[in-house]
N, C-alpha and C positions, 0 to 999 in steps of 0.2 A: 504494500500500500504506500509506504514511504517513497519507494522508487517511482511509482506512478505520479505522485505529487511533484517530485523533483523534475520529472520529464513530461509534465503536462503541457498542453498547448499554451496556457497562460504563462507558465514559467518560461517557456521558450521565447514567447513574445517579450517578456520582461527583460530577459537577457539581451535580446537584440536591441530593445529600446535603450537599455543602459549602455550598451556598446556604442551606439550612435551618440548618446549624450556625452560619453567620456572622450570619444575620438573626434568629435566635430567641434570646431571653433570658428568664430567669425571676428575678424579684426576690421576696424574702420580705417579707411584710406582717405587721402585728401579729396578724391573724386568719387568714392563709392565704398565698396566693402570687399574684403578678401577672405572668403571662407576656406577653411582647411577641411577636407573630407576624409572619411575612413577608407581611403584607397592608397596604395603604395606604388611608387615607381620601382623598377627593377633594382635600383641601388638602395632601396629602403627608405627613401625620402617620401614623406606624406604629400599627397597631391593638394596643392593650394592654387586657387585661381583668383583673379581680380575681376570684379564686376563693376561697370560704370554705366549709369543711365545715359541714353542719348535722346530720349523723349519721355513723355508721360506713359507710353505704352511699350517701349523697347529699351533693352540694355545690351551691352556687349560684354561677353565673358572672354577673358584672355589668360593664356598661360605665361605671358610676359617673356616668351622665347625660351623658357626653361626646357621644354621637351626636346625640340630640335637642337637647341644649344648643347645639351648633354650628349646627343648622338654625334654631333660634330666634334665635340671634345674627345669622344672615344674613337674617332677616326672613321666613322661610318659614312659611306658615300651614298647620299640619298637624292642626289640630283639626277641620277641615271641608273641603269641596270635594274635588276629585279627588286632591290630595296626601294628604288625610286618609284617603280610601278606599284608596289604594295602601299607606299606612302600615299600616292595619289588616290588609290582605291579607298583607303581609310578616310581621307579628306572628303571625298565625294559621299561615302556611306554615312558619315556623321555630320554632313552638311557644314563643314568647317570652312573658314577663310584663312588663307595664309598670307602674311605680310613679312617677307624675309624669314627670320627664324620664329616669328610670333604666330601662334595659332589662336583663332578667335571663333566664337559662335554667337549668333544673335539669339537673345532670349526675350521672351515676352514678360511684361510686367502686368500684374504682380508676379513674382517669381513662382515657378512650379518646381518642386523637388525633382521630378523626373527629368526635366530639361537640364538641370544642373548636374544630376547624376550621369546622364548620358555624355555630357561634355567631359566630365572627369574620366569616365571609362574610355572615351576616345583618346585622351592623352596617354592613358596607361597602355592602350593597345598600340599606339604609335611608338611609345617608349620601348616596347618589347621588340621592336625591329633591331635593337642592339644585338640580339642573339643571332641575327643573320650574318653579322660581321663581314661586310664588304668594305675593307679598309681603304681609305683614300690617303693620298699624301698630305701631310700637314700644310696648311697655308703658310707660306714663307712671307711674313710681314716684315716691315722695317725693323721691328723689335727682334724678330728671329734672326734676320741677317746680321744685325749689329752684335747680338749675343754670340752668334757663331764666329764672327770675326774676332771678338774678344777672346774666345776660347782658343782660336788659332794662334793669336798673338802670344798667348801664354803657354802654347804647346800642350794644350789639354784636349783630350779626345773623349768627351762624355758619351755615354750610351744614350741613344735616342728612343723616344716613345716607349718608355719603360713602365711596366705595370708593377706597382708595389702593393703589398698587403698591409692593410690597416688592422686595427683592433676589431672594428665592426665591419667596415667595407673590405672585401677581400681583393678587389681589383680597382686600384686607384692609379690612373695613368698620368704620368708626368712627362714633360717634353724632353728633359735632359736629366741625367744622373751622373754626377761625378763621384766615383767611388774612392774610399779611403777610410782612415780611422774615423774621420768625421765626414760621412757622405753628404752631398748636397743635392737636393732635388730642386729642379727649376721648372717653373710654369710660366708660359708667355700668355698674357691676357689678350685674347683675340675678340672677345665680345665688345660691341660698340655701345649698346644701350642696356638699360635695366641691369645695372651692375651691382646693385645692393643685394638682391637674392643670389646672384652669382658669387659674390664675395662671401656671403653668409655660408654658402655651400662649401666654398674653398676653405673658409675658416674652420669648418667642421672637419674637412678632409685632412688638413694639415695637423689638427689636433689628434685626429684618429691615427695618422701615421706616426706621430710622436709617441703615442701610447704603445705602439708596437716596437719602435726603435728610438730610444732616448737620445741616441747620438746623431740622428738625422737633422741636418740644417735645411731650412726652407727658404727659397728665393723666388720672387716674382718680378717680372718686368712688364711694363705697359706703355701705351702710346697716348699721352694726354691730349694730343692734337686731334686724334681720331676717335676718342672715346668720351662718353658723357659721365664724368666722375662726380660724385657727391662726397661731402665731408665724411659721412659715416662709412662709406665703402673704402675710402682711403685709410681711415682709422683702423678698420678691420685688417687691411693688408699690413699696416705697420705693426699691429699688435701680434699677428700670428707668424710673421716672417722675420728671419734674421736680416734679410735684404729685401726691400720693396721700393722700387724706384723706376722712373721713366727710363726707357731704353737708351736715350741719348746721354745719360749721366755716366759716361764710360769710365770716368775717374773712380766713381763709386764701385763700379763692377770690377775694375782692376784691383782696387784696394781690398775689396772683399775676397777676391780670389787669391791675392797675395797673402792675406792673413790666414785663410784656411789651408792653403797649400804649405805654408811655412809651419803651421801647427801640426800638420800631418807628417 
């Protein structure tokens, strides 16, 4: 009898209601709201979207470039090939609009939970294209080229596109890895807009890697002329990295490399 009570229809409903209550959150943004839903991306991050009204009857939900941006970081080629075909199919099926890396969907007001759930599920579906893994060559930005030139001048040959294991995330890809007593992982920021969620994610990744390897040094370079940085995003970079600077500050790059190679 006790077992039947614990596994009753009402008990099951209550568990599901409690799960939604615990796992769902909504934050206010300057132009709308940002709900976090009880769905996960393949890397374990919770799905969060931004919703902004455009009229009294319509709103636009956006992933702020997070989904395709993560695929791009992992080296996934989604502009052509089978992965590109599957991406376009999902965009059509879920009635999404794509603007660069950003995925959007128009919603009716007042909001309906089903519309929001379908949008979140579409993002998760697209994110799972990561497992097809059709790698592309990394985009060689000015920051990339400058950093490679600095490595060359210092006679360093770092490994490229290396997957490191974190404490929680098991596959964190970095652009370069200089090995030694104090290994240095390097990441080149290529995203142009919506840098705050991007840097929050990298803040977690660097901390996760540090939990696995206390000797690991973290370095990031970026292009302030091509990217839309805000004060909070810059502060995150400076807090979680031993070196965080624009690519053209080559003196800082050389000084940092001089210090870590002499210590090794």
